[in-house]
C-alpha positions, 0 to 999 in steps of 0.5 A: 499500499501506498502512502495515500492509500494509507492516510485515506485507510486513517482518514476515514477509519479514525472518525468510525472508530471516535463515534462507535468509543462515544456512541459506547461511552454515551449508551455506559452512562443512559444506563449508569443514569437510569440506574440512578433514576431508579434508586433514587426512586426508591430512596425518597419511597423509602424515606418516605414511608420513614418520616410517614412512621414517624410522624405515625409515633411522635403524632400519638398512636404510639400506645403500648401495643402499637409499640412492637406493630412500628418497630416491625415498621421501621423491620420493614422499613430497613429492608427495603432501604437497605439495597438503595440507601448509602453507608450514612444512612445505613449506618445512621440508621443502625445507630438509631436501632441500636439505640432504639433498643435500650431507649427509656421514654420515663428517661428525660435526658434520654428521650432528648438524645432519642430523638436527637438520634432519629434526627440523625439519621432523618439529616443523613436522608435529606443529604443522600436526595441533595437537600440542604440541612444548615440551620437545620441545628447539628443531628436536624433536631429542629426536623421535629421541632413541628411535631414536638409541643415541648421542643424548646424545653427538652432540646 
């Protein structure tokens, strides 16, 4: 082959190769984006379920027999959440559950700690969804201000 034929071959093959690489890269990014969007939907729904559970608990519907039902709802949340949430949410939720196991609702000091542990979970969820947590307190405790009547004296 002479130089002119090689030059023509390179001139034709380089754009084709570049187009092929571009196509494969775009396809990879589209698949990744699609997976991320599905994951984001699942996380938002799981996080909303958690918020619903917490609001139900703090709205006063938490009678003695209701407590075990609420714990089961939290377990169900965890089953869904473990596959979609980032480590920060999983870890803060695990810390919260460990605290619940030893929680004594008659101790006012533990109630304040309970709120802080809970709001840390909510704060991590908000962070995962890309929301700002500024001005919500160190652990996001101001998230509970609308729910707790004695918020200012409690925290």
